[in-house]
N, C-alpha and C positions, 0 to 999 in steps of 0.2 A: 810809337811809330813816328819816324822823322817826316817832316813836312816836305813835299816835293817843291821844286822851284815854281812849277805851274801846277795848280790844283788838279786832282784827279777829275776827269770829265764824266766817266761812266762807271756803272756798277751793275752787275748781273747776279741775280739770286742772292742778294745781300741780306744780312740781318738788319733789323731796325737800327741797332746801334752803329753798324757799319755805314748805313746810309746817312745817318745824322752826322757822322764824322766827315764824310765826303762833302755833304752840303755845307757844313761849317767852314771847311777849307775854301769852297767856292765863294761863300758869302764874304769871307775876309778879303778875298782878292778881287771883288767886283769892281769893274770900271765901266759904268753905264753913262754914256755921253749923248746928248742931243747936239747936233751940229749941222751946218750947211754942207752941201756937196762940195763946195769950194774948199772946205777944210779936210777933205778926204783925198788921199793920193795912194795909188798902188805902186809898189816898188818891189821887184824880185818876188812877186806872189804874195807879199804882205800888204796890209792896208795901214797907212800912216794916218793917225787922227791928230791934226795940228793942235798943239797946246794942251793935250788931254792928260799927259803924264807929268810927274814931278821928279826932279833930279836934285840930289843933295851935293852941293859943291862947297868950296871954301868960302864962297860969297853968300852962302845960304841956300835956300830952296828956290829953284828956278823951274819954270814951265818948259817942257820939251814935248816932242811928238810921241804919242803912244804907237808902238809898232806891233801890230796884231796879225797873227796868222789865222785866216778864216778856216773854220771847220768845214766839213763837207756840206752840212746843213746851211751854214752861212753863205757858202759859195752859191748854193741853189737860190737863196734869197737875193743875193747880189744880182744874179742873172735875171730873176723875175722883176726886181725893182728897176733894173736898167734896161729891160727888154732885150736881153742877150739870150739866145737859145741855150738852156742849161747844158745839153750834151756838148755843145761847142765850147763853152767855158770850161767844162771838166777836161775836155781834150787838150786845150791849150795850157791848162795848168800842168797836166802830166807831160806835155811834150814841148811847150814853147812859152816860158814865162814872160818873155818879151811881148808876145802877142796878148797874153793875159793882161799884163799891165796896160798895154795900149788900148785894148777894148774897154776896160773898166775906167781908165782915166778919160778916154774920149767921151763916154756917155755921162760921166760925172760932170765934165766941162759943158755938156750940152744944156744943163739946167743948174748952174752953180748955186742958185739960191734955194733950191729944194732942200728941205730939212729931213734928217733921219735920226732915229734913235739907234745907237750902236752899242749893244750889250757886249761887254768884254770881260776878260779876266787878266789882271796885271801879272807880270812876271818879275823876276829879279832885275836889278839895274843892268842895262846893256843887253837884255835878252828880249826875245819876242814873246808877247803875251798871246792870248787867244781871242779872236773875234768870233762871237757865238751867233750873231744874226745881223741883219740889216732890216730895220723895221720903220714903220711910220712913226712920226713924232707924236702921234695920238695913242700909241700903244701904252697901256698901263701895266707895268711889270708887277706881278704878284709873286713874291719870292718863294721858291720851293721849300726852303727851311721853315719860313713863317706859315706857309700853307699846311705843311705836315704837322707842325706843333699845334696850330689852331684846330685842325681836324681832329687830332688826338684829344685835345681839350674838349671839343664838342662831344666826342664819344664818351669821355669820362663823365661829363655833365649829364649825359643821358643815362648813366649807370649801366652801360652795357659791358658784359664780360666777353671780350673778343681776343683773338690772336692775330698778330701780323704774320701771315704765312709766306709772304714774298715781297721783296722790295727791289726795284730796278730803276736805274737812271741812265738815260741816253743823252746824246747831244741835244735832243729836242724835247724830251719829256721825262717826268718822274711818274712812276707807277707804284702804288702800295696796295697789296691785297689784304683785306680785313675779313676775318671769318669768325663766326660764332658757333662753337660746338654745342652750345645750349639750345639754339634754335635750329632744329633739324626735323626733317620729315622723311617718311619712306615713300619711294616711287617705284613700287614693285612692277607695275605694268611697263614703265619706261625702261627699266633695267633688266627685265625678265630674261632676255636672250643675249645679254651683253657680257662679254668677258674682257677684263682689262688686258691690253696688249703689253703692259709693263710687268704685272705680277701673276697673271693668269687667274686672279680672283674673279668670281662670278657675281654678277649683279643680283641673280636670283637668291644667292646666299646672304647678301648684305646690300639691300637697295637703299641705303641711307644717303640723304642729300642735305648738305649744310647750307645755311643762309649766310650771306656776306655781301661785300661790295668792294669795288676797286676805286681808290682815290687816284686821280691823275691831274697833272698840272704842267704847263709849259711856260717858261720864262722867255722863250725866244719866238713867240708868234706862231707856234705849231699847234693850234687848237686852244681851247679854253680849259679852265679848271672845271672838273666834273667828277661826280660820284656815280658810278655805274653799278646797279645791283647785279649780283652774281650768285648762282647756285652751284655748289661744288659737290661732285660725286665722290663719296669717300673712297671707294675701292681703287680709284685711278687719278684723283685730283683733277678730273675734267671740269673746267669752268664754263658754265652756261651763262653768258652775259646777256642781261635783259635790256637791250639797247633802247627799247621803247619807253623805259621808265627812268632814264638818266636825268640826274640833276646837274645843271651846269650854269656857269657864269662866264660870259665873254669878257676878255681883258681889254676893253677899250674905254678910254676916258677922254678928258679934255686935252687940248694942245699943251704940250710940255714946254717949259722954258728952256732956252739954249744953255748949254754947259753941262757939267757933270751932275748926274741926278742924285739927290739925297732926299728920299721921301720923308715928308713930315710925319710925325707920330700920328696926327689926326687922320691924314690921308691913308696911311697904312692900316689904322685901326678900323676904318670903315670897311675896307676890303676884307680884313681878317674876321671882323664880326660876322660878315656874311658867310665866310667859310665855316665858322663855329656853328652858326644857325643851320647851315645845310648839312653838316655832319650830324647834328642832333636830329634833323628831319630824316636823314638816311637811316639812322638807328631806329627811329620810331616807325618808319615805313617799311624798310627792307628787312629788318630783324623782327618781323611780326609773323607769327605762325599762320594767320589767315592769308596774308600776302603770299607766303611761301606755298601754302596749299593751293591757292588759286593759280599761281604760275606753273606749278607742277602739273595741275590738271590741264591747263592750256597746252603745255608742251606735249604731254602724253597724248592728248586728243589728235595732235597734228603729226605725231611720230610714227603711227602704226601703219602707214602706207608701205606696202611691200615693194622693194626695189628688185625687179626681175632682170634688169640689164645693167649691172653695176658699172661696167666700163663706160657705157654711153652716158649713164646718169652722172657719174663723177666727172666725166669730161665736160658735160653741160654745166655742172656746178662750178668747176674750176674756171671755165671760160667766163661765166657770168661774174664771178667774184675776183677774177684776174689773179688766180693763184699761179705761181711759177710751176714749171715742169717738175722741179724737185719736190715742191710742196704737194703737187698732185700725186706723185708716186708714193710719197709717205702716207697721204690720206688713203689711197687705195690699199696699201699694205695693212694699215690699221683697220680699215673697213673689213678686210678679209679675216684678219686675226681676231677682231672683235666679235665676229660671228653673228651679228645682228643685221639681217638682210632687209632692213626697213629704212625709212627716212630718218628715224631716230638713230639708226646705226651710222648714218652719214654725219649726224650731229656729233656723236661720240668720236668718230674717226677724225673729224676736223679739230675738235677740242683736245684730243689726245696728241695728235700730230703737232699742234701748236706748241706743246711743251718741249719739243725737241729742237726748236728753232733757237739759235744762239743770239740772233739780233732781237732785242727786246721789243722794239717798235713793231717789227714784223710779227713777232709772236703774239703780242696783245691784239694787233689788228686782225690776225687770223682767228684768234680765239673769239673775238667779238663777232665774227661772221658765222659762228656755229649754228645759231638758230635760223639765220637767213639761208645757210646751206641746206638745212633740213627742209625748209619751205620750198626751196628750188627743187630739191630732190623729189619731194612729194608731188609737186606740180608736174615735173617731167615724167614721173612714173604713171601718174593718172592720165596724162596725155597719151601715153603709149597704150 
């Protein structure tokens, strides 16, 4: 595969090998700079970082400005850091780049000594690279590729036999689903009345649930590294994320020195040793039969509440969890086709509907709300 001028930014439903290839491309192009606001300047919707790039000339290598095009996520962070309303900044980017530049430059000039960490990806000579975020100079970047390799190392050290069932990369986060086909339990009561909206397979015929977890990380300030336990229903791949048991580490550290960031081996090792340890802990805790049995029992106990007014109940759940109208329609359709008229049926509908969302961030966020949706549905039904 030929290397693009700018590394690939996202991947959806990738294999582990594909994800590693994308991350290696990004890693090679990284341009992470700590600099003062006085060294940042917006021009034609790009952000120029003074002296951050290098150019090869007849006189040798000279410093030049890095010219970076902000991603949508980076624009949102620019707006928040500079106290510009995000919808307004999005509007002027789309309709009036002159106003975009004027607003960004005006607020940068308001506090010229304020320091930022600017994570970027360099491009070919004379081309615009990518600005991925605008962060505090105290943010400690933990590289996606290093996190992934360290987590896999921790899993290997724990001796677990697992499969990587899904890998996704967005502008803001990396997600990797790990599942064990060896650690599985039956959930007959939870799945007795459920039918997969994808295959028509019945939970009563095969109520198997696999143990596993989701590894996620952000290099751009959009949440911390975390490992979230997840139970997966075999007949439909519905993932029940156990948010109350998440292992996580916030990426904040000491003040960073000005200039292009090159993490020392010792600094990186401390962070990655923690990732390895947490991966081992995840295997020991989440891929444990007793843990899985206990969580299935808890979910089953809360799932049996009958939903007699599905339209009202699902509207209540959608409003509380801020699902979009399109998401709400899909959930309703899956609730009907799933055939389970209980709060557990709402759980199944939310987690199956999440699989159809093309935006990985939205899909994982919605999937993680499944158990919360079940609780809200049960409470609403009981109130009625």
